[in-house]
N, CA and C atoms as an extended XYZ file, in Angstrom:
585
Properties=species:S:1:pos:R:3:atomname:S:1:resname:S:1:resid:I:1 pbc="F F F"
N        -4.115        9.434       22.152 N   ILE     1
C        -3.636        9.077       20.830 CA  ILE     1
C        -3.782       10.297       19.842 C   ILE     1
N        -4.988       11.016       20.048 N   SER     2
C        -5.243       12.092       19.134 CA  SER     2
C        -4.163       13.207       19.339 C   SER     2
N        -3.447       13.293       20.482 N   LYS     3
C        -2.504       14.284       20.740 CA  LYS     3
C        -1.078       13.943       20.123 C   LYS     3
N        -0.959       12.826       19.435 N   ASN     4
C         0.377       12.312       19.030 CA  ASN     4
C         0.542       12.498       17.555 C   ASN     4
N         1.729       12.777       17.175 N   LEU     5
C         2.238       13.125       15.833 CA  LEU     5
C         3.260       12.009       15.473 C   LEU     5
N         3.118       11.464       14.389 N   PHE     6
C         3.942       10.342       13.891 CA  PHE     6
C         4.719       10.726       12.660 C   PHE     6
N         5.968       10.521       12.546 N   PHE     7
C         6.634       10.812       11.331 CA  PHE     7
C         7.873        9.945       11.233 C   PHE     7
N         8.210        9.599       10.012 N   LEU     8
C         9.330        8.671        9.614 CA  LEU     8
C        10.194        9.538        8.755 C   LEU     8
N        11.516        9.700        9.090 N   ASN     9
C        12.439       10.389        8.363 CA  ASN     9
C        13.357        9.496        7.445 C   ASN     9
N        14.132       10.036        6.619 N   THR    10
C        14.979        9.310        5.695 CA  THR    10
C        16.218        8.769        6.314 C   THR    10
N        16.312        8.913        7.606 N   SER    11
C        17.388        8.288        8.342 CA  SER    11
C        16.778        6.989        9.010 C   SER    11
N        15.489        6.715        8.767 N   GLY    12
C        14.923        5.445        9.236 CA  GLY    12
C        14.467        5.539       10.658 C   GLY    12
N        14.190        6.773       11.176 N   GLU    13
C        13.671        6.914       12.506 CA  GLU    13
C        12.269        7.229       12.482 C   GLU    13
N        11.490        6.449       13.232 N   LEU    14
C        10.015        6.704       13.349 CA  LEU    14
C         9.744        7.262       14.671 C   LEU    14
N         9.203        8.477       14.765 N   TYR    15
C         8.940        9.163       15.996 CA  TYR    15
C         7.446        9.258       16.252 C   TYR    15
N         7.213        9.077       17.639 N   SER    16
C         5.871        9.387       18.197 CA  SER    16
C         6.042       10.523       19.095 C   SER    16
N         5.364       11.629       18.865 N   ILE    17
C         5.610       12.895       19.741 CA  ILE    17
C         4.245       13.358       20.056 C   ILE    17
N         4.200       13.690       21.332 N   ASN    18
C         2.919       14.275       21.963 CA  ASN    18
C         3.076       15.881       21.577 C   ASN    18
N         2.187       16.334       20.723 N   TYR    19
C         2.351       17.647       20.286 CA  TYR    19
C         1.873       18.685       21.270 C   TYR    19
N         1.096       18.199       22.290 N   SER    20
C         0.554       19.158       23.331 CA  SER    20
C         1.715       19.570       24.372 C   SER    20
N         2.490       18.493       24.781 N   ASN    21
C         3.476       18.803       25.803 CA  ASN    21
C         4.903       18.833       25.188 C   ASN    21
N         5.007       18.482       23.835 N   LYS    22
C         6.289       18.504       23.112 CA  LYS    22
C         7.184       17.287       23.596 C   LYS    22
N         6.667       16.269       24.260 N   ASN    23
C         7.455       15.139       24.606 CA  ASN    23
C         7.541       14.054       23.627 C   ASN    23
N         8.647       13.360       23.472 N   ILE    24
C         8.779       12.262       22.602 CA  ILE    24
C         8.265       11.020       23.404 C   ILE    24
N         7.239       10.370       22.798 N   ASN    25
C         6.691        9.059       23.386 CA  ASN    25
C         7.675        7.961       23.132 C   ASN    25
N         8.097        7.650       21.944 N   TRP    26
C         9.049        6.694       21.643 CA  TRP    26
C         9.671        7.024       20.255 C   TRP    26
N        10.873        6.337       20.028 N   ILE    27
C        11.560        6.432       18.738 CA  ILE    27
C        12.001        5.091       18.350 C   ILE    27
N        11.760        4.593       17.104 N   LEU    28
C        12.347        3.450       16.578 CA  LEU    28
C        13.255        3.746       15.474 C   LEU    28
N        14.386        3.116       15.478 N   ASN    29
C        15.319        3.183       14.386 CA  ASN    29
C        15.393        2.036       13.528 C   ASN    29
N        14.967        2.052       12.264 N   PHE    30
C        14.996        0.976       11.342 CA  PHE    30
C        16.354        0.878       10.659 C   PHE    30
N        17.079        1.915       10.546 N   LYS    31
C        18.315        1.854        9.803 CA  LYS    31
C        19.454        1.061       10.483 C   LYS    31
N        19.419        1.032       11.856 N   SER    32
C        20.330        0.335       12.619 CA  SER    32
C        20.043       -1.181       12.708 C   SER    32
N        18.964       -1.603       12.196 N   SER    33
C        18.568       -3.055       12.259 CA  SER    33
C        18.782       -3.702       10.836 C   SER    33
N        18.354       -4.857       10.804 N   SER    34
C        18.577       -5.704        9.603 CA  SER    34
C        17.694       -5.181        8.468 C   SER    34
N        16.765       -4.291        8.740 N   LEU    35
C        15.897       -3.689        7.728 CA  LEU    35
C        16.556       -2.758        6.833 C   LEU    35
N        17.666       -2.300        7.121 N   ALA    36
C        18.473       -1.375        6.336 CA  ALA    36
C        18.900       -1.903        4.891 C   ALA    36
N        18.825       -1.013        3.909 N   GLY    37
C        19.187       -1.544        2.571 CA  GLY    37
C        20.533       -1.082        2.271 C   GLY    37
N        20.939       -1.012        0.982 N   ASP    38
C        22.314       -0.683        0.575 CA  ASP    38
C        22.402        0.708        0.469 C   ASP    38
N        21.350        1.488        0.631 N   THR    39
C        21.445        2.983        0.405 CA  THR    39
C        21.576        3.734        1.743 C   THR    39
N        22.079        4.995        1.668 N   ASN    40
C        22.233        5.798        2.883 CA  ASN    40
C        20.884        6.312        3.259 C   ASN    40
N        19.900        6.468        2.337 N   LEU    41
C        18.609        6.946        2.661 CA  LEU    41
C        17.689        5.818        2.995 C   LEU    41
N        16.843        5.933        4.039 N   PHE    42
C        15.861        4.972        4.326 CA  PHE    42
C        14.555        5.249        3.509 C   PHE    42
N        14.165        4.376        2.576 N   LEU    43
C        13.174        4.626        1.699 CA  LEU    43
C        11.982        3.757        2.160 C   LEU    43
N        10.767        4.343        2.133 N   SER    44
C         9.560        3.664        2.430 CA  SER    44
C         8.361        4.325        1.807 C   SER    44
N         7.273        3.622        1.882 N   HIS    45
C         5.999        4.227        1.461 CA  HIS    45
C         5.577        5.099        2.609 C   HIS    45
N         4.608        6.044        2.515 N   PRO    46
C         4.136        6.838        3.577 CA  PRO    46
C         3.508        5.918        4.672 C   PRO    46
N         3.761        6.269        5.956 N   ILE    47
C         3.165        5.491        6.974 CA  ILE    47
C         1.711        5.544        7.000 C   ILE    47
N         1.051        4.440        7.482 N   THR    48
C        -0.381        4.464        7.657 CA  THR    48
C        -0.711        4.181        9.121 C   THR    48
N        -1.759        4.919        9.683 N   ILE    49
C        -2.201        4.653       11.038 CA  ILE    49
C        -3.642        4.155       10.951 C   ILE    49
N        -3.880        2.967       11.517 N   LYS    50
C        -5.166        2.348       11.613 CA  LYS    50
C        -5.416        1.790       12.986 C   LYS    50
N        -6.528        2.245       13.622 N   ASN    51
C        -6.851        1.856       14.996 CA  ASN    51
C        -5.658        2.157       15.905 C   ASN    51
N        -5.096        1.117       16.551 N   GLU    52
C        -3.946        1.378       17.384 CA  GLU    52
C        -2.596        0.893       16.829 C   GLU    52
N        -2.516        0.950       15.468 N   ASN    53
C        -1.380        0.431       14.758 CA  ASN    53
C        -0.776        1.413       13.821 C   ASN    53
N         0.539        1.389       13.776 N   VAL    54
C         1.323        2.237       12.720 CA  VAL    54
C         1.880        1.185       11.842 C   VAL    54
N         1.652        1.367       10.563 N   PHE    55
C         2.264        0.526        9.437 CA  PHE    55
C         3.352        1.163        8.676 C   PHE    55
N         4.444        0.558        8.627 N   VAL    56
C         5.567        1.069        7.942 CA  VAL    56
C         5.859        0.043        6.908 C   VAL    56
N         5.849        0.548        5.563 N   ALA    57
C         6.040       -0.374        4.421 CA  ALA    57
C         7.299        0.049        3.667 C   ALA    57
N         8.332       -0.717        3.700 N   THR    58
C         9.503       -0.533        2.935 CA  THR    58
C         9.366       -1.427        1.701 C   THR    58
N        10.463       -1.354        0.877 N   LYS    59
C        10.491       -2.243       -0.301 CA  LYS    59
C        10.685       -3.738        0.070 C   LYS    59
N        11.129       -3.933        1.355 N   LYS    60
C        11.470       -5.246        1.772 CA  LYS    60
C        10.414       -5.962        2.855 C   LYS    60
N         9.886       -5.043        3.658 N   VAL    61
C         9.063       -5.591        4.710 CA  VAL    61
C         7.831       -4.643        5.024 C   VAL    61
N         6.863       -5.218        5.674 N   LEU    62
C         5.804       -4.410        6.192 CA  LEU    62
C         5.788       -4.759        7.624 C   LEU    62
N         5.878       -3.656        8.402 N   LEU    63
C         5.836       -3.705        9.830 CA  LEU    63
C         4.556       -3.213       10.391 C   LEU    63
N         4.022       -3.850       11.541 N   ASN    64
C         2.918       -3.371       12.288 CA  ASN    64
C         3.325       -3.059       13.712 C   ASN    64
N         3.280       -1.824       14.100 N   ILE    65
C         3.808       -1.290       15.244 CA  ILE    65
C         2.668       -0.716       16.202 C   ILE    65
N         2.705       -1.108       17.497 N   ASN    66
C         1.700       -0.599       18.436 CA  ASN    66
C         1.843        0.860       18.521 C   ASN    66
N         0.810        1.601       18.357 N   LEU    67
C         0.838        3.053       18.272 CA  LEU    67
C         1.192        3.665       19.616 C   LEU    67
N         0.756        3.016       20.705 N   ILE    68
C         0.853        3.548       22.092 CA  ILE    68
C         2.298        3.283       22.603 C   ILE    68
N         2.781        1.978       22.429 N   THR    69
C         4.001        1.533       22.999 CA  THR    69
C         5.158        1.640       22.125 C   THR    69
N         5.012        1.571       20.882 N   GLY    70
C         6.091        1.502       19.952 CA  GLY    70
C         6.667        0.005       19.754 C   GLY    70
N         6.043       -0.832       20.352 N   ILE    71
C         6.456       -2.226       20.266 CA  ILE    71
C         5.932       -2.872       18.873 C   ILE    71
N         6.841       -3.632       18.306 N   ARG    72
C         6.513       -4.310       17.046 CA  ARG    72
C         5.525       -5.511       17.224 C   ARG    72
N         4.328       -5.405       16.576 N   ASN    73
C         3.374       -6.472       16.613 CA  ASN    73
C         3.809       -7.631       15.768 C   ASN    73
N         4.152       -7.286       14.506 N   TRP    74
C         4.569       -8.312       13.559 CA  TRP    74
C         5.370       -7.690       12.426 C   TRP    74
N         6.040       -8.615       11.685 N   VAL    75
C         6.810       -8.155       10.425 CA  VAL    75
C         6.492       -9.113        9.361 C   VAL    75
N         6.094       -8.640        8.153 N   PHE    76
C         5.880       -9.502        7.040 CA  PHE    76
C         6.934       -9.176        5.990 C   PHE    76
N         7.784      -10.177        5.640 N   SER    77
C         8.807       -9.936        4.584 CA  SER    77
C         8.320      -10.203        3.262 C   SER    77
N         8.439       -9.137        2.385 N   SER    78
C         7.947       -9.298        1.033 CA  SER    78
C         8.540       -8.089        0.229 C   SER    78
N         8.826       -8.254       -0.997 N   ASN    79
C         9.218       -7.040       -1.845 CA  ASN    79
C         7.959       -6.428       -2.274 C   ASN    79
N         7.676       -5.342       -1.538 N   LEU    80
C         6.374       -4.613       -1.860 CA  LEU    80
C         6.501       -3.637       -3.036 C   LEU    80
N         5.442       -3.693       -3.778 N   LEU    81
C         5.354       -2.889       -5.059 CA  LEU    81
C         4.739       -1.487       -4.797 C   LEU    81
N         3.645       -1.510       -4.071 N   LEU    82
C         2.929       -0.301       -3.818 CA  LEU    82
C         2.516       -0.233       -2.360 C   LEU    82
N         2.127        0.955       -1.933 N   LYS    83
C         1.674        1.209       -0.552 CA  LYS    83
C         0.443        0.317       -0.227 C   LYS    83
N         0.506       -0.536        0.827 N   PRO    84
C        -0.604       -1.368        1.191 CA  PRO    84
C        -1.890       -0.701        1.406 C   PRO    84
N        -2.968       -1.443        1.245 N   ILE    85
C        -4.330       -0.994        1.623 CA  ILE    85
C        -4.489       -1.584        3.018 C   ILE    85
N        -4.963       -0.786        3.930 N   ILE    86
C        -5.265       -1.209        5.386 CA  ILE    86
C        -6.768       -0.931        5.592 C   ILE    86
N        -7.379       -2.054        5.959 N   THR    87
C        -8.776       -1.929        6.365 CA  THR    87
C        -8.856       -2.313        7.882 C   THR    87
N       -10.155       -2.326        8.456 N   ASN    88
C       -10.268       -2.669        9.869 CA  ASN    88
C        -9.736       -4.002       10.242 C   ASN    88
N        -9.834       -4.880        9.334 N   ASN    89
C        -9.476       -6.344        9.680 CA  ASN    89
C        -8.270       -6.835        8.869 C   ASN    89
N        -7.981       -6.305        7.703 N   ASN    90
C        -7.064       -6.835        6.841 CA  ASN    90
C        -6.022       -5.934        6.222 C   ASN    90
N        -4.944       -6.377        5.752 N   VAL    91
C        -3.952       -5.612        5.017 CA  VAL    91
C        -3.768       -6.364        3.659 C   VAL    91
N        -3.893       -5.538        2.552 N   TYR    92
C        -3.750       -6.028        1.200 CA  TYR    92
C        -2.491       -5.409        0.643 C   TYR    92
N        -1.652       -6.234        0.017 N   LEU    93
C        -0.509       -5.720       -0.608 CA  LEU    93
C        -0.212       -6.427       -1.934 C   LEU    93
N         0.624       -5.910       -2.750 N   ILE    94
C         1.068       -6.465       -4.007 CA  ILE    94
C         2.612       -6.589       -3.945 C   ILE    94
N         3.104       -7.726       -4.156 N   SER    95
C         4.557       -7.995       -4.133 CA  SER    95
C         5.150       -7.661       -5.546 C   SER    95
N         6.450       -7.648       -5.635 N   LYS    96
C         7.050       -7.374       -6.900 CA  LYS    96
C         6.937       -8.532       -7.895 C   LYS    96
N         6.693       -9.681       -7.318 N   ASN    97
C         6.439      -10.805       -8.298 CA  ASN    97
C         4.926      -11.021       -8.661 C   ASN    97
N         4.188       -9.952       -8.482 N   ASN    98
C         2.731       -9.838       -8.792 CA  ASN    98
C         1.870      -10.801       -8.020 C   ASN    98
N         2.139      -10.939       -6.697 N   LEU    99
C         1.281      -11.601       -5.905 CA  LEU    99
C         0.392      -10.593       -5.141 C   LEU    99
N        -0.873      -10.760       -5.141 N   LEU   100
C        -1.875      -10.056       -4.371 CA  LEU   100
C        -2.092      -10.800       -3.143 C   LEU   100
N        -1.754      -10.170       -1.977 N   ILE   101
C        -1.729      -10.916       -0.640 CA  ILE   101
C        -2.715      -10.202        0.281 C   ILE   101
N        -3.444      -11.034        1.080 N   CYS   102
C        -4.243      -10.533        2.213 CA  CYS   102
C        -3.689      -11.030        3.433 C   CYS   102
N        -3.408      -10.128        4.505 N   LEU   103
C        -3.000      -10.487        5.753 CA  LEU   103
C        -4.079      -10.139        6.749 C   LEU   103
N        -4.024      -10.868        7.846 N   GLU   104
C        -4.868      -10.585        8.923 CA  GLU   104
C        -4.202       -9.481        9.790 C   GLU   104
N        -4.930       -8.448       10.082 N   ILE   105
C        -4.349       -7.252       10.605 CA  ILE   105
C        -3.715       -7.401       11.989 C   ILE   105
N        -4.315       -8.331       12.768 N   LYS   106
C        -3.835       -8.532       14.249 CA  LYS   106
C        -2.597       -9.348       14.279 C   LYS   106
N        -2.459      -10.366       13.432 N   THR   107
C        -1.351      -11.299       13.511 CA  THR   107
C        -0.373      -11.207       12.377 C   THR   107
N        -0.809      -10.660       11.284 N   GLY   108
C         0.147      -10.662       10.023 CA  GLY   108
C         0.131      -11.984        9.346 C   GLY   108
N        -0.844      -12.828        9.768 N   GLU   109
C        -0.889      -14.147        9.070 CA  GLU   109
C        -1.478      -14.036        7.662 C   GLU   109
N        -1.048      -14.748        6.816 N   VAL   110
C        -1.494      -14.690        5.376 CA  VAL   110
C        -2.819      -15.462        5.212 C   VAL   110
N        -3.943      -14.767        4.939 N   LEU   111
C        -5.250      -15.311        4.775 CA  LEU   111
C        -5.409      -15.975        3.367 C   LEU   111
N        -4.947      -15.264        2.278 N   TRP   112
C        -4.807      -15.740        0.967 CA  TRP   112
C        -3.815      -15.076        0.202 C   TRP   112
N        -3.405      -15.683       -0.929 N   SER   113
C        -2.381      -15.084       -1.866 CA  SER   113
C        -2.727      -15.497       -3.291 C   SER   113
N        -2.904      -14.597       -4.205 N   LYS   114
C        -3.095      -14.981       -5.548 CA  LYS   114
C        -2.016      -14.433       -6.543 C   LYS   114
N        -1.677      -15.162       -7.461 N   ASN   115
C        -0.721      -14.704       -8.476 CA  ASN   115
C        -1.594      -14.035       -9.538 C   ASN   115
N        -1.313      -12.676       -9.702 N   ILE   116
C        -2.170      -11.901      -10.602 CA  ILE   116
C        -2.031      -12.463      -11.951 C   ILE   116
N        -0.786      -12.766      -12.407 N   ASN   117
C        -0.497      -13.197      -13.739 CA  ASN   117
C        -1.259      -14.429      -14.163 C   ASN   117
N        -1.524      -15.376      -13.096 N   LYS   118
C        -2.268      -16.586      -13.410 CA  LYS   118
C        -3.735      -16.318      -13.608 C   LYS   118
N        -4.156      -15.183      -13.211 N   SER   119
C        -5.643      -14.708      -13.429 CA  SER   119
C        -5.821      -14.179      -14.833 C   SER   119
N        -4.690      -13.989      -15.591 N   LEU   120
C        -4.693      -13.331      -16.876 CA  LEU   120
C        -4.158      -14.254      -17.945 C   LEU   120
N        -4.638      -14.047      -19.113 N   ASN   121
C        -3.951      -14.766      -20.267 CA  ASN   121
C        -2.803      -13.970      -20.799 C   ASN   121
N        -1.972      -14.577      -21.699 N   LYS   122
C        -0.636      -13.895      -22.132 CA  LYS   122
C        -0.928      -12.645      -22.717 C   LYS   122
N        -2.002      -12.494      -23.601 N   LYS   123
C        -2.332      -11.250      -24.301 CA  LYS   123
C        -2.576      -10.159      -23.291 C   LYS   123
N        -3.379      -10.567      -22.201 N   GLN   124
C        -3.736       -9.458      -21.143 CA  GLN   124
C        -2.436       -9.079      -20.500 C   GLN   124
N        -1.639      -10.055      -20.102 N   ILE   125
C        -0.339       -9.601      -19.398 CA  ILE   125
C         0.439       -8.630      -20.194 C   ILE   125
N         0.531       -8.923      -21.533 N   ASP   126
C         1.328       -8.053      -22.395 CA  ASP   126
C         0.777       -6.684      -22.494 C   ASP   126
N        -0.517       -6.557      -22.452 N   LYS   127
C        -1.179       -5.284      -22.575 CA  LYS   127
C        -1.222       -4.441      -21.264 C   LYS   127
N        -1.338       -5.087      -20.174 N   ILE   128
C        -1.501       -4.499      -18.830 CA  ILE   128
C        -0.185       -3.782      -18.424 C   ILE   128
N         0.900       -4.487      -18.498 N   LYS   129
C         2.136       -4.054      -18.032 CA  LYS   129
C         2.325       -3.716      -16.500 C   LYS   129
N         2.912       -2.598      -16.147 N   ASP   130
C         3.177       -2.324      -14.747 CA  ASP   130
C         2.023       -1.646      -13.998 C   ASP   130
N         1.984       -1.926      -12.665 N   PHE   131
C         0.938       -1.425      -11.880 CA  PHE   131
C         1.308        0.049      -11.501 C   PHE   131
N         0.365        0.846      -11.367 N   GLN   132
C         0.560        2.263      -10.901 CA  GLN   132
C        -0.005        2.528       -9.508 C   GLN   132
N        -1.124        1.958       -9.160 N   ASP   133
C        -1.759        2.290       -7.947 CA  ASP   133
C        -2.758        1.099       -7.601 C   ASP   133
N        -3.235        1.141       -6.349 N   PHE   134
C        -4.356        0.167       -6.091 CA  PHE   134
C        -5.088        0.704       -4.842 C   PHE   134
N        -6.442        0.543       -4.858 N   LYS   135
C        -7.383        1.029       -3.846 CA  LYS   135
C        -8.460        0.071       -3.593 C   LYS   135
N        -9.088        0.172       -2.370 N   MET   136
C       -10.258       -0.544       -2.081 CA  MET   136
C       -11.408        0.365       -2.454 C   MET   136
N       -12.309       -0.036       -3.362 N   VAL   137
C       -13.347        0.773       -3.864 CA  VAL   137
C       -14.593       -0.224       -3.978 C   VAL   137
N       -15.729        0.191       -3.164 N   ASN   138
C       -16.917       -0.495       -3.142 CA  ASN   138
C       -16.729       -2.062       -2.910 C   ASN   138
N       -15.873       -2.329       -1.847 N   ASN   139
C       -15.564       -3.710       -1.591 CA  ASN   139
C       -14.853       -4.446       -2.693 C   ASN   139
N       -14.210       -3.833       -3.521 N   LYS   140
C       -13.354       -4.453       -4.581 CA  LYS   140
C       -11.911       -3.877       -4.393 C   LYS   140
N       -10.973       -4.832       -4.635 N   ILE   141
C        -9.557       -4.372       -4.728 CA  ILE   141
C        -9.285       -3.907       -6.201 C   ILE   141
N        -9.129       -2.662       -6.434 N   ASN   142
C        -8.958       -2.164       -7.761 CA  ASN   142
C        -7.428       -1.906       -7.954 C   ASN   142
N        -6.845       -2.502       -9.017 N   ILE   143
C        -5.561       -2.275       -9.346 CA  ILE   143
C        -5.515       -1.407      -10.706 C   ILE   143
N        -4.771       -0.342      -10.665 N   TYR   144
C        -4.736        0.580      -11.866 CA  TYR   144
C        -3.339        0.408      -12.459 C   TYR   144
N        -3.230        0.255      -13.780 N   THR   145
C        -1.916        0.037      -14.455 CA  THR   145
C        -1.525        1.283      -15.234 C   THR   145
N        -0.234        1.387      -15.390 N   LYS   146
C         0.355        2.548      -16.156 CA  LYS   146
C        -0.181        2.586      -17.587 C   LYS   146
N        -0.590        1.387      -18.151 N   ASN   147
C        -1.143        1.431      -19.440 CA  ASN   147
C        -2.669        1.792      -19.529 C   ASN   147
N        -3.256        2.145      -18.350 N   GLY   148
C        -4.640        2.562      -18.336 CA  GLY   148
C        -5.582        1.554      -18.115 C   GLY   148
N        -5.255        0.404      -17.554 N   TYR   149
C        -6.216       -0.661      -17.204 CA  TYR   149
C        -6.637       -0.565      -15.839 C   TYR   149
N        -7.872       -1.064      -15.501 N   LEU   150
C        -8.403       -1.282      -14.141 CA  LEU   150
C        -8.707       -2.776      -14.068 C   LEU   150
N        -8.059       -3.404      -13.010 N   LEU   151
C        -8.349       -4.815      -12.739 CA  LEU   151
C        -9.032       -4.814      -11.370 C   LEU   151
N       -10.270       -5.496      -11.224 N   SER   152
C       -10.952       -5.543       -9.999 CA  SER   152
C       -10.948       -6.948       -9.476 C   SER   152
N       -10.725       -7.082       -8.214 N   PHE   153
C       -10.554       -8.324       -7.565 CA  PHE   153
C       -11.540       -8.394       -6.385 C   PHE   153
N       -12.023       -9.623       -6.080 N   ASN   154
C       -12.830       -9.872       -4.892 CA  ASN   154
C       -12.002       -9.669       -3.630 C   ASN   154
N       -12.462       -8.845       -2.646 N   PHE   155
C       -11.565       -8.672       -1.505 CA  PHE   155
C       -11.615       -9.891       -0.568 C   PHE   155
N       -12.570      -10.773       -0.619 N   THR   156
C       -12.625      -11.891        0.217 CA  THR   156
C       -11.722      -13.027       -0.203 C   THR   156
N       -11.316      -13.151       -1.493 N   ASN   157
C       -10.605      -14.311       -1.925 CA  ASN   157
C        -9.579      -13.987       -2.989 C   ASN   157
N        -9.509      -12.792       -3.496 N   GLY   158
C        -8.582      -12.342       -4.490 CA  GLY   158
C        -8.865      -12.837       -5.892 C   GLY   158
N       -10.025      -13.274       -6.154 N   ASN   159
C       -10.368      -13.703       -7.567 CA  ASN   159
C       -10.585      -12.503       -8.458 C   ASN   159
N       -10.011      -12.565       -9.611 N   LEU   160
C       -10.294      -11.471      -10.613 CA  LEU   160
C       -11.736      -11.552      -11.043 C   LEU   160
N       -12.326      -10.296      -11.057 N   GLU   161
C       -13.743      -10.199      -11.368 CA  GLU   161
C       -13.922       -9.396      -12.682 C   GLU   161
N       -12.983       -8.471      -12.985 N   ASN   162
C       -13.184       -7.553      -14.133 CA  ASN   162
C       -11.973       -6.884      -14.645 C   ASN   162
N       -11.830       -6.694      -15.888 N   ILE   163
C       -10.764       -5.927      -16.536 CA  ILE   163
C       -11.279       -4.925      -17.410 C   ILE   163
N       -10.940       -3.634      -17.337 N   ASN   164
C       -11.480       -2.621      -18.161 CA  ASN   164
C       -10.213       -1.654      -18.649 C   ASN   164
N       -10.213       -1.251      -19.852 N   LYS   165
C        -9.364       -0.134      -20.202 CA  LYS   165
C       -10.048        1.161      -19.843 C   LYS   165
N        -9.563        1.971      -19.018 N   ILE   166
C       -10.262        3.164      -18.593 CA  ILE   166
C        -9.567        4.424      -19.075 C   ILE   166
N        -8.330        4.276      -19.586 N   SER   167
C        -7.577        5.482      -20.108 CA  SER   167
C        -6.692        5.052      -21.266 C   SER   167
N        -7.136        5.569      -22.521 N   LYS   168
C        -6.324        5.172      -23.648 CA  LYS   168
C        -4.857        5.732      -23.647 C   LYS   168
N        -4.684        6.766      -22.850 N   ASN   169
C        -3.402        7.370      -22.684 CA  ASN   169
C        -2.634        6.986      -21.365 C   ASN   169
N        -3.150        5.875      -20.733 N   GLY   170
C        -2.448        5.396      -19.659 CA  GLY   170
C        -2.735        6.174      -18.343 C   GLY   170
N        -2.128        5.866      -17.232 N   ILE   171
C        -2.205        6.535      -16.003 CA  ILE   171
C        -0.837        6.795      -15.436 C   ILE   171
N        -0.671        8.137      -15.078 N   SER   172
C         0.626        8.518      -14.580 CA  SER   172
C         0.546        9.052      -13.149 C   SER   172
N        -0.553        9.001      -12.481 N   SER   173
C        -0.715        9.534      -11.139 CA  SER   173
C        -1.287        8.443      -10.207 C   SER   173
N        -1.422        8.841       -8.897 N   GLU   174
C        -2.305        8.094       -8.145 CA  GLU   174
C        -3.709        8.325       -8.476 C   GLU   174
N        -4.582        7.346       -8.148 N   VAL   175
C        -6.064        7.576       -8.366 CA  VAL   175
C        -6.664        8.064       -7.087 C   VAL   175
N        -7.533        9.135       -7.194 N   PHE   176
C        -8.175        9.609       -6.002 CA  PHE   176
C        -9.629        9.797       -6.263 C   PHE   176
N       -10.380        9.872       -5.055 N   PHE   177
C       -11.805        9.943       -5.193 CA  PHE   177
C       -12.240       11.354       -4.474 C   PHE   177
N       -13.295       11.915       -4.957 N   TYR   178
C       -13.854       13.160       -4.405 CA  TYR   178
C       -15.282       13.248       -4.779 C   TYR   178
N       -16.171       13.340       -3.818 N   LYS   179
C       -17.618       13.415       -3.996 CA  LYS   179
C       -18.129       12.316       -4.990 C   LYS   179
N       -17.857       11.096       -4.690 N   GLU   180
C       -18.286       10.003       -5.568 CA  GLU   180
C       -17.781        9.951       -6.957 C   GLU   180
N       -16.703       10.767       -7.252 N   ASN   181
C       -16.094       10.681       -8.572 CA  ASN   181
C       -14.649       10.220       -8.409 C   ASN   181
N       -14.106        9.581       -9.463 N   MET   182
C       -12.793        9.150       -9.494 CA  MET   182
C       -11.970       10.007      -10.379 C   MET   182
N       -10.718       10.380      -10.037 N   TYR   183
C        -9.903       11.230      -10.846 CA  TYR   183
C        -8.541       10.596      -10.964 C   TYR   183
N        -7.930       10.895      -12.104 N   LEU   184
C        -6.553       10.485      -12.407 CA  LEU   184
C        -5.962       11.346      -13.448 C   LEU   184
N        -4.520       11.294      -13.504 N   VAL   185
C        -3.887       12.067      -14.627 CA  VAL   185
C        -3.306       10.996      -15.526 C   VAL   185
N        -3.552       11.341      -16.857 N   ASP   186
C        -3.058       10.337      -17.934 CA  ASP   186
C        -1.607       10.749      -18.315 C   ASP   186
N        -0.958       10.061      -19.167 N   HIS   187
C         0.382       10.268      -19.642 CA  HIS   187
C         0.540       11.648      -20.481 C   HIS   187
N        -0.584       12.220      -20.907 N   ARG   188
C        -0.622       13.532      -21.540 CA  ARG   188
C        -0.895       14.642      -20.596 C   ARG   188
N        -0.728       14.313      -19.264 N   SER   189
C        -0.987       15.353      -18.190 CA  SER   189
C        -2.392       15.903      -18.173 C   SER   189
N        -3.342       15.148      -18.657 N   ARG   190
C        -4.746       15.582      -18.606 CA  ARG   190
C        -5.349       14.915      -17.321 C   ARG   190
N        -6.272       15.663      -16.626 N   LEU   191
C        -7.002       15.102      -15.506 CA  LEU   191
C        -8.265       14.578      -16.105 C   LEU   191
N        -8.440       13.384      -15.764 N   LEU   192
C        -9.657       12.586      -16.161 CA  LEU   192
C       -10.568       12.385      -14.970 C   LEU   192
N       -11.865       12.486      -15.168 N   LYS   193
C       -12.892       12.399      -14.175 CA  LYS   193
C       -13.895       11.210      -14.588 C   LYS   193
N       -14.089       10.307      -13.609 N   PHE   194
C       -15.111        9.241      -13.844 CA  PHE   194
C       -16.106        9.380      -12.751 C   PHE   194
N       -17.375        9.047      -13.095 N   ASN   195
C       -18.424        8.912      -12.088 CA  ASN   195
C       -19.164        7.568      -12.036 C   ASN   195
């Protein structure tokens, strides 16, 4: 497995290549299937590899593919908003209709689903606006919004636990962590550091 390279191109072809002997292990073409959209380019979030699974997340589906064989383990249909969070046991995703969903990684079965808007009051919904990024941090699902809010959810049941305004100038980048600090870029192109 460690000798394999995986990449997904804009033609919708996912390659598994052994970079030691330069042989192609397998190729999957998503463009020729019913997963293709109306565009000539195949658009997806970056692929994720976890254990022996390759995850491909398009705007319409999330696919779990066996890393060794290239066989599809399961497909979950949903209008995905952001790149999913993949843990050892679960997959967390946000749909375009603001559902926070937890799937079982082996089967793709929905373990729970929460409507994020129903966890908020109307005033909070108006302030928060669009989602920018989400991460698993200290066993919490953190959703970061373009208006600079951080929403923290319980990872076992999807219940909202906390809302904080962390950037008065919003968030315009992915959130990343380095040496126990959190970094993000605001709408004024300033790098903000949190510890």
